[in-house]
C-alpha atoms as one frame of an Amber mdcrd trajectory, in Angstrom:
protein
   0.000   0.000   0.000   2.582   2.575  -1.075   1.880   6.015  -2.498  -0.679
   8.693  -1.728  -4.109   7.380  -0.812  -7.499   8.800   0.129  -8.729   7.229
   3.347 -12.094   7.563   5.068 -11.896   6.640   8.749 -15.017   6.246  10.869
 -15.064   6.015  14.642 -18.234   5.146  16.528 -19.850   6.291  19.756 -18.673
   3.214  21.656 -15.065   4.219  20.963 -15.562   7.965  21.460 -17.429   8.040
  24.763 -16.605   6.983  28.299 -18.693   4.584  30.349 -20.804   7.453  31.720
 -21.501   8.897  28.260 -18.976  11.754  28.225 -16.842  12.451  25.168 -13.575
  10.556  25.557 -11.142  13.328  24.703  -8.181  10.961  24.978  -9.698   8.711
  22.296 -10.203  11.671  19.967  -6.685  12.923  20.681  -5.292   9.473  19.815
  -7.102   9.257  16.491  -6.348  12.881  15.596  -2.638  12.173  16.123  -2.875
   9.105  13.894  -4.687  11.111  11.213  -1.918  13.726  11.406   0.718  11.024
  10.986  -1.069   9.573   7.950  -1.526  13.061   6.500   2.190  13.673   6.984
   2.873  10.697   4.713   1.000  12.440   1.878  -2.428  10.858   2.238  -5.832
  12.540   2.258  -8.051  11.653   5.234 -11.762  12.173   5.868 -13.010  11.521
   9.417 -16.575  10.335   9.973 -17.490  10.733  13.617 -20.350   9.679  15.857
 -20.967  10.946  19.388 -23.132  14.078  19.060 -26.159  12.592  20.796 -24.059
  10.977  23.520 -22.275  14.274  24.164 -25.452  16.312  24.151 -27.376  14.037
  26.496 -24.612  14.077  29.072 -24.773  17.872  29.050 -28.559  18.027  29.369
 -29.333  15.166  31.747 -26.223  13.309  32.805 -27.894  10.758  35.095 -31.143
  10.148  33.194 -31.720   7.302  30.699 -31.062   8.259  27.100 -34.303   9.272
  25.307 -35.663   7.440  22.293 -38.180   9.842  20.738 -36.892  11.487  17.539
 -37.655  15.103  18.493 -35.683  14.904  21.730 -32.799  13.073  20.071 -32.588
  15.795  17.419 -32.540  18.504  20.070 -29.857  16.617  21.989 -27.787  16.271
  18.784 -27.981  20.032  18.263 -26.471  20.536  21.719 -23.834  17.827  21.352
 -22.637  18.368  17.785 -20.753  21.602  18.389 -19.223  20.159  21.574 -18.017
  17.134  19.653 -16.667  19.280  16.832 -14.837  21.549  19.303 -12.877  18.578
  20.643 -11.931  17.445  17.139 -10.998  20.979  16.087  -8.891  21.669  19.187
  -6.941  18.443  18.738  -6.266  19.020  15.048  -5.238  22.622  15.734  -2.683
  21.390  18.270  -1.281  19.135  15.546  -1.076  21.946  13.002  -4.154  20.853
  11.035  -7.470  22.536  10.268 -10.751  20.644  10.641 -13.823  21.400   8.543
 -17.273  20.303   9.717 -19.506  18.644   7.107 -23.032  17.520   8.035 -24.687
  15.229   5.478 -28.129  13.728   4.954 -29.215  10.777   2.773 -30.766  13.122
   0.217 -27.260  14.437  -0.453 -26.577  11.033  -2.031 -29.951  10.510  -3.711
 -30.297  13.753  -5.689 -27.567  14.152  -8.252 -27.184  17.921  -7.855 -26.759
  17.605  -4.083 -24.412  14.652  -4.588 -22.218  16.700  -6.894 -22.222  19.652
  -4.473 -21.220  17.381  -1.571 -18.469  15.784  -3.637 -17.189  19.192  -4.734
 -17.134  20.500  -1.157 -15.305  17.491   0.262 -12.859  17.462  -2.625 -12.078
  21.150  -2.183 -11.548  20.716   1.563  -9.029  17.955   0.852  -7.311  20.053
  -1.817  -6.940  22.878   0.713  -5.257  20.558   3.198  -8.264  20.553   5.544
  -9.436  17.438   7.392 -13.192  17.060   6.758 -14.994  15.859   9.900 -18.303
  14.374   8.775 -21.423  13.468  10.724 -25.057  12.884   9.868 -27.130  16.035
  10.227 -29.051  14.538  13.156 -30.573  17.825  14.318 -32.759  18.171  11.206
 -32.790  14.630   9.789 -36.138  13.249   8.648 -36.815  10.165  10.751 -38.183
   8.406   7.659 -35.127   9.292   5.538 -31.897   8.873   7.474 -28.777   6.757
   7.468 -29.577   5.099  10.804 -25.890   4.721  11.632 -22.648   6.378  10.630
 -21.147   3.168   9.268 -23.322   3.393   6.174 -22.675   7.136   5.964 -18.929
   6.479   6.019 -19.206   3.929   3.217 -21.182   6.343   1.061 -18.671   9.109
   1.803 -15.880   6.755   0.714 -17.637   6.373  -2.623 -18.329  10.108  -2.799
 -14.659  11.100  -2.482 -13.311   8.194  -4.532 -11.479   6.760  -1.533  -8.995
   3.923  -1.773  -9.729   2.672   1.725 -12.521   2.768   4.321 -11.470   2.134
   7.932 -14.242   1.364  10.421 -12.858   1.695  13.937 -14.756  -0.008  16.729
 -14.304  -1.559  20.173 -13.496  -5.080  18.946 -10.583  -6.607  17.032 -12.665
  -6.851  13.877 -15.164  -9.393  12.579 -14.917 -12.509  14.722 -16.063 -16.078
  14.096 -18.503 -15.750  17.002 -19.657 -13.482  19.809 -16.756 -13.263  22.306
 -19.284 -12.644  25.080 -20.745 -16.076  24.386 -17.865 -18.217  23.131 -14.226
 -18.093  24.209 -13.191 -19.731  20.926 -14.174 -16.686  18.834 -11.264 -15.707
  16.598 -10.526 -12.889  14.172 -11.480 -13.285  10.518  -8.512 -11.542   8.875
  -9.672 -11.361   5.250 -13.006 -11.504   3.429 -13.199 -11.828  -0.342 -16.997
 -11.866  -0.625 -19.622 -10.900   1.962 -22.225 -13.667   2.000 -25.246 -14.635
   4.079 -23.161 -16.753   6.442 -20.981 -13.774   7.340 -24.066 -11.614   7.863
 -25.408 -14.189  10.315 -22.093 -14.149  12.199 -22.245 -10.341  12.464 -25.564
 -10.437  14.332 -27.241  -7.212  15.482 -26.474  -3.959  17.323 -24.036  -4.269
  20.205 -23.409  -1.207  22.377 -25.919   0.996  24.149 -24.142   4.220  23.189
 -24.151   3.528  19.450 -26.821   2.735  16.870 -24.768   0.276  14.866 -22.877
  -2.846  15.856 -20.993  -5.390  13.786 -23.982  -5.940  11.480 -23.957  -2.298
  10.397 -20.184  -2.379   9.908 -20.494  -5.438   7.707 -23.226  -3.682   5.716
 -20.934  -0.663   5.348 -18.081  -2.885   4.205 -20.418  -4.344   1.600 -21.330
  -0.885   0.299 -17.654   0.024   0.104 -16.529  -3.141  -1.660 -19.395  -2.888
  -4.144 -18.132   0.588  -5.066 -14.554  -0.629  -5.474 -13.254   0.562  -2.098
 -11.263  -1.701   0.209 -12.625  -1.775   3.773 -11.139  -2.712   7.143 -12.868
  -3.161  10.501 -10.336  -2.687  13.310  -9.898  -1.893  17.001  -9.878   1.866
  17.671  -7.834   1.429  20.860  -4.951  -0.390  19.172  -1.795   1.784  19.148
  -1.055   3.051  15.647  -4.088   1.257  14.237  -4.638   3.639  11.319  -1.007
   3.509  10.201  -0.993  -0.290  10.510  -4.193  -0.650   8.483  -2.891   1.582
   5.697   0.401  -0.328   5.681  -1.499  -3.606   5.268  -0.021  -5.121   8.435
  -1.158  -8.690   9.107  -3.582  -9.345  11.940  -4.858  -5.772  12.169  -8.624
  -6.091  11.871 -10.712  -7.707   9.165  -9.879  -6.662   5.604 -12.551  -6.760
   2.902 -11.308  -6.918  -0.666 -13.114  -4.687  -3.185 -15.143  -6.234  -5.976
 -13.594  -6.046  -9.421 -16.885  -4.904 -10.910 -17.813  -1.567  -9.357 -21.394
  -0.485  -8.901 -22.037   2.877 -10.617 -23.040   5.811  -8.404 -26.706   5.752
  -9.392 -27.083   2.054  -8.666 -25.207   2.457  -5.399 -27.796   5.050  -4.364
 -30.621   2.698  -5.290 -29.109  -0.266  -3.482 -28.009   1.413  -0.278 -29.080
   5.059   0.081 -32.815   4.881  -0.573 -35.256   3.069   1.702 -37.694   0.633
   0.093 -41.339   1.766   0.009 -42.721  -1.664  -0.861 -42.021  -5.015  -2.471
 -42.697  -6.649  -5.824 -42.927 -10.448  -5.949 -41.861 -12.097  -9.212 -41.955
 -15.605 -10.643 -38.916 -17.796 -11.275 -38.689 -16.904 -14.954 -38.525 -13.193
 -14.161 -35.972 -13.801 -11.397 -33.676 -15.651 -13.822 -34.084 -12.971 -16.492
 -33.143 -10.196 -14.058 -30.199 -12.040 -12.481 -28.751 -13.852 -15.486 -29.570
 -11.560 -18.405 -29.880  -8.138 -16.767 -33.271  -7.419 -18.312 -35.952  -4.969
 -17.236 -38.808  -6.264 -15.091 -42.024  -6.555 -17.107 -45.576  -7.089 -15.786
 -45.698 -10.652 -17.159 -43.205 -11.767 -14.520 -44.908 -10.003 -11.605 -46.900
 -12.112  -9.159 -47.955  -9.375  -6.726 -47.025  -5.992  -5.273 -47.077  -5.138
  -1.576 -47.237  -1.712  -0.013 -48.366   1.671  -1.231 -45.762   3.319  -3.459
 -45.603   5.695  -6.382 -43.487   6.122  -9.518 -39.726   6.487  -8.839 -40.080
   4.954  -5.362 -37.643   2.184  -4.447 -38.944  -1.367  -4.004 -37.386  -4.656
  -3.026 -37.875  -7.488  -5.505 -38.641 -10.911  -4.068 -38.367 -14.280  -5.770
 -40.613 -17.347  -5.378 -38.598 -18.489  -2.344 -39.471 -15.301  -0.448 -35.953
 -13.844  -0.426 -35.026 -10.360  -1.617 -32.629 -10.590  -4.567 -32.901  -7.160
  -6.185 -33.938  -3.560  -5.629 -35.077  -0.913  -8.051 -37.081   2.210  -8.824
 -40.567   1.499 -10.143 -42.055   3.235 -13.163 -45.675   2.928 -12.009 -47.727
   3.190  -8.787 -48.425   0.069  -6.740 -52.134  -0.095  -7.697 -51.296  -0.138
 -11.405 -48.591  -2.778 -10.969 -51.054  -4.988  -9.100 -53.615  -4.629 -11.902
 -50.971  -5.408 -14.548 -49.442  -8.390 -12.698 -49.034 -11.426 -14.975 -50.203
  -9.671 -18.127 -48.342  -9.808 -21.428 -47.104  -6.649 -23.111 -49.693  -7.039
 -25.866 -52.437  -6.746 -23.249 -51.202  -3.407 -21.891 -51.993   0.167 -23.036
 -49.718   1.243 -25.894 -49.294   4.822 -24.688 -47.579   3.878 -21.388 -44.140
   2.573 -20.531 -44.462  -1.169 -19.946 -41.471  -1.711 -17.670 -42.250  -2.138
 -13.984 -38.547  -1.518 -13.237 -36.178  -0.543 -16.021 -32.822  -2.313 -16.026
 -31.023   1.039 -15.612 -32.903   1.487 -12.328 -32.402  -2.061 -11.002 -29.670
  -3.586  -8.866 -29.222  -7.320  -8.336 -28.143  -7.724  -4.710 -26.878 -11.282
  -4.746
């Protein structure tokens, strides 16, 4: 791994806060120093940080249980975000670096104009020698349209800036063969060539109380990254020199995910990972094979049923006869029309309307 690289490094709430919910300034100082070292070697670095809600809630109600209602969480994030950013900024200033705050929302990745603006801003910050410090815009995020965790945000940012490497720092060694809280035999999985269902089962669900993610979300983020041609590593934030070791490709430092040779274009990456599904379309086996093996558009003849209430350009999951989701796409027609057209041949449909349920340019096979 020689030469200048662009690295996106994400650190989660579990690694940035103390046991009582306060911002762990030592942890931020450690990572800031590592970022400075990597920058000194000629690399570009983008930091994606969690911790705004944890910081804000400690300020507002230190001893009370953390709230769960969206309005309160957004207010808490508004209080905590500037506190979190101050710690990052102070540490980078001490190291002779300038930090630039960037708050992003999912729509910044969905709408092309906003995507291009975000890419231009981040690129210019890097060109100016500034360290972008990115977080989700929690204070104004729409609860129905949000990332849900900063792991996915970091993966999308890695695609946005054309990164070579995504580093997801957490409070474990990496992806293990089992839950270390349950089995003492759990060992580190050092390299993953392809993320499959078995690995997703190993990852399980959310882990810490302070964060919204867990190993499952980190594995999902690694999948987004590798599908966009970016190498990903899940590693222990507390390990001395972890960022330098990951970039150097040192053995035994976290779990390394190799990028796919065939990269998913930006538009299809948005469809697959940045847009929530508004419903599902069930197809027969012939349609499933045509979509997976031949890359065709989905036509009404192959549709069995449609579930949910969605409109044109909404995202839907596509389910095969076995009940599993194998694709995702943007529909051309509302759910009621798709239900009425289900199973019908093209010759039976109105001539003045587009016949595709999902055009192949708007469809992503997830398997």
